[in-house]
Steps between C-alpha positions, in 0.01 A plus 500: 500500500352163413586143587504249221442133586587212275364160589490475879830313508692785336666795660355845540587770246455874548426747221454874498319727414150388604289324242146367518446131582521280191675200347848586376719245317333210689532659842210615717554866579338616824497852638711516818221648709292192417772251593587582861686170519559302821765651732654157571775416250455122520134547406587732212745241369252214524134603473349625173290816499268376227165323510274324253145518634370278221669193650243268665610397850251286693430246225398134486870413462581705809252308713598154377876547519486716813296253705721213379821690587374598844397143575830344395718748686285474813553124507869494408613778735310364798644156427856633508439730798529212748845404371845583641596720202168637378487568129268788420360475149424861422266655250795564269500132406135533406575804286722283285278194471181696437627695200512208251179355647322832459623536144389143425151578630491816290594297193258212552188616689201607291395864505156396617294734718338328797211649698442421866136390542262746667764774526551634153871499570712364217866435436724369225703182533769663291507883503816521289875455551617410848612832648705641785206608716353151500846372590528743791164400648588131472824577681305680776301179541832314527638758747211423733561127460870533574441672834504305823206462740634598841204367697595146399778524760226495765347188349842333483613567855163395641505166319873422507655664805212537745326179383159671493229456241356791305181486297559542124223761476669709770834470321345608170325801655814605687705487180245686291432776754863577578577522128207730421501741796785712368328541166221679683715802586746490209280757327579755771866508398483489119564872471819477701644164401382452140426841348807670648787485247750485788357167613661301219494136622833369363387136479230595249764621255627143454165392362457817294836438337413139422159591356667744264764247399231243420256725313683791341648448160867574523736522206820315575811712458793318342723355769235540774215291634142610532365494855293192420800313360704601804222380727481152352879458494520600868207276591650199319841556658353527850279196441798290387727615782240454774506121463841510673394652836154341483602141427869425456678734745259643763790603724588773253208695644710586808878500470638566847878479472583582863322182613704294254828642630413436868259204488514427877469854635163612632604865483615469138169341406307769684690776321519341155177302473280651233180321606517473880784744566615855436601420142840672480640435147202275422314527171287287269514431127129457449246761394245347737733582793524857373128557453298245701460706820604851394367496143695602195764765586479632143161650590631703797632856481868533589450690826255234618759227439775694677282578803394135516859378497593759762229365730603138442868582559433686826286212624726211402843647566446762770192453718456121506869415561521754783184365661595135454861504614417725793237236590217751507164333572687174578568480126774235514254240626333491161571502129617838373262487206163332551129574476415248773412548865706345782479421868775584748671164435549580132232257381209584275223656705219253569198728484256221590642507854372855561160473329181396674378240252135545599481875453796529261633796702816582695568308824699725735579227751636267232704785355657583837604137552639462146700786346489844350506519120835582340591595143816490298674835519435561133128433537481726805681779313253455214215596732689809614545601138131442435415746778738756348372445145141570590548835672779604260256447211256746656757768578683458166183536293386798709833680457591413141159444339260698716512809280447309176210302655341826609542640148344184360205537737446856378545380144227240546264776611598723208501199260836583343605263222857427612737348244431367152387158624235655725370709214469202270317300767245781533356364174375190683224466756652477845393246760237666723593524865179325601626179335783489753274593788254226404775239520592626847140508626438143381825354634509671844205314659632173358835573666330546837292187446805278434653607830191494719345191339617141452532443873759775536761292317696814409483632860472863378204719611331756277694795642823332392380491139402867508831605658701300246313664214555847648875434518498385138329815377740726691814331372404435137612843379848518659582140411360555151724803447808299598401208276419724204837673513743233625346167390516378860204459731525517879221311672274532802547142613711578807312806625167318467641207699627740764171687540272199528759319711466772765123542465404133475788282623527124526301417184720393208233482229345833600843654463566366150142574391535864610835518321349357184205742495725800562808406299349326198239769444782749442691255278193434288414867473850581377499198270175627348644850455818367339295316239299818443827682433599237244163554333561876524829467313348267239181711459253228603140605578486522883166323530634201309798493739270504804286214371797284407662547841181409685428187296867399510504527879199270534660240272835527678344452842308187406787327323773586751280373781429176314870447426608568858229281649596215268868518599429542871283189501712276273871574564620317810660724765486803273672805657633296796876515442565261791290223343558546127742261327843640415495710187122548501408837345176543700655710778266803475748776602235772502260297714773422754571872545126563530468229765792644700332841488177352634694369802694822558213743466190289553576236762769665711414855399707817458484581872703185575720544192555875452340647813617524859465123546696411186854432391489746209360817657797711382391451139219750561758779469489438126160670488672824601801435275274446200287806571788749513738339248356670186520843665878562463489370141215738419680791669825434313315473168351847560826643635701378200252482210787485248581149628197318366631161614425585864125476456547155347611363838178320579487399866184284477669296226816461705307378804271282289787314337694473824196315632436269204693215658481209575231420240722660237851357512830684474584325172177639351597856591853502368410324176206738452713804583788417265264455206299812587805725538645379171190566291333794674813692595781407261302414184241772562774763530733398219270318255174688535375410153551128555338524841194676360452236230592182681509525881137425577477255212797310647331491841188346348702245305697381802188462712324306227800275428530391864125446532466285187800284591378448859162381375656270241742339746239451769219353291721292270768377745458576868129415508591155365774448757785561259768695683828643380842339542593402856813698584628778726347776290154341500423624852281808501676727746833667565688215674520698823327261744664649810346843438194393698701394808496696827831614649401499867698211656200411721281417198546166323334437164519183292744539211678798656850480647556582867602859568759560769 
């Protein structure tokens, strides 16, 4: 039997009896034994199994456009990251803009050969038509530029919240080292997370689909659109519509009807508020609400969406209401949904009262005379879910993926080729392992130096750096497996805070530094591997991928630091929501959560929060719950193998999404879930052909439309002080102001009615 492939966008045809490989009526005929296509259907429907090795990849155009793209996205995304509703300009936007620019360069640049003096190395300014491989590498540059720099949170809270100075050189080194550490051990896991056909990285398929739509010649069938035509129509429609929620009617981003029906009821606002409440019947009519925190739901497999919604539902409508209305942890003293920290009177916790300002460490006597630290019940539950997610990730991967990982380890020893994509990539020189090890060996001593030097500004000793790195290496594989198969990435932020909080308590910056070294190294390693998988699908030479990612990271670090430093030193009261003028966008939601975590884990410490001295000690039971929760699912999946849906019940995902609040709001989840279920359950099941052609293209178009409109509105209108019409719908929020009120009659808060 043979498989006959038309252009990569066409369906698969099967002929018999066997024939030798040849061209037949315009189709490429390939012997079945040589195909061994990917076992994942979404990959088979999206990724071509062809390659043109004559295409130049790392060209002069790649360097010019790649560096420019990385620089622009680094600036723009960091600029928006401090704002209330951060707009993430992804690499998809660059994919669109770069195509005509690349073609223009191909049409106008001379074909002159330039030689680098004293090297003998030469290159052409114009090696031929602008091609897909150049486009992919430029997009990898942009991917690096679109990523955030987590260590900037440390710089922000030091300068803004703790009112401490930090030397720019220390900030630059901290940013660079934490971004590069994970690259040093990414090479260890390539075999398992890139070469394995079962690690399919759903998010990469969006970009693969768009690349094909932009570059492959497609004959339009009468009455149907080509993928490129569909893309531009969807982009234009989204761009035009987005002016409504962005400028004219911001309230449409969170429609919370229960609050409108009972405008004076605290309970109604708590239940119905989509931003600061439980979000019952709340939804938004804005793609940015759908995708800003949770990313495009069109890129998630159906079971991942369903498990995510299950976790959110159990958190918002089962666990949190029971805990709150039973007054567990004195919950009624505080807002039901907040990322802040409180004292026993219901006021914001004044951390300066419990810090020794000379040593910048915890003052036990001041703490005893002031108050314990309290959290909203939702925030407290989030930490319990984080405990469960971490250990559930380990047990789930061991039970469900342990056998396949072991097979992959044996395969790496035997050097088996795997699927068709692995075999094609064997034609290219792989990145030597020593390249990765060299990065690690260079960066490790610098990491220790940043913590031990500069007057101990980061408060973290050398052993803390080494322990954080060890944790990162251990957890990269299980978290990578989950990310590569579900498109969701649990993090090490909470467990790192917990560990260093016990080992080295009372030091807020040491705590967040340890978290950054341990957590971000894993994030960066997985980010690196995801880009390698995109290059794997698009048949990009691995060494070119490695070089582009390294250079892109250096550019990204320098520009994001410069942008952040500029804003932190020029915007009055940036991130301080109590001092900012009404309606100011510079509220820094991520930095506020980061600051709260530094108080909880660093200043007060887990012993006084989650240990025997703390209010929240019972949350430690979630470690046990998380550890054993995958076991019954695994047993049932083996007991009833005919019911394949059982093994799709993914406990780490359920816990992870139950703990995504309060940074992610209820309105984000339900809007995201409705869209995801419609496209990846209903459309995927009943309109498979349409889904295969248009789903990922639509995702890219919607992301790009929102991004372009947000940039246009900000730089043309809002930056010049031109605001939209002044009316009820101009307020950015859900019109549920009472959702933040406590319901304990002993606590009085300005703007909240008295509770009897």
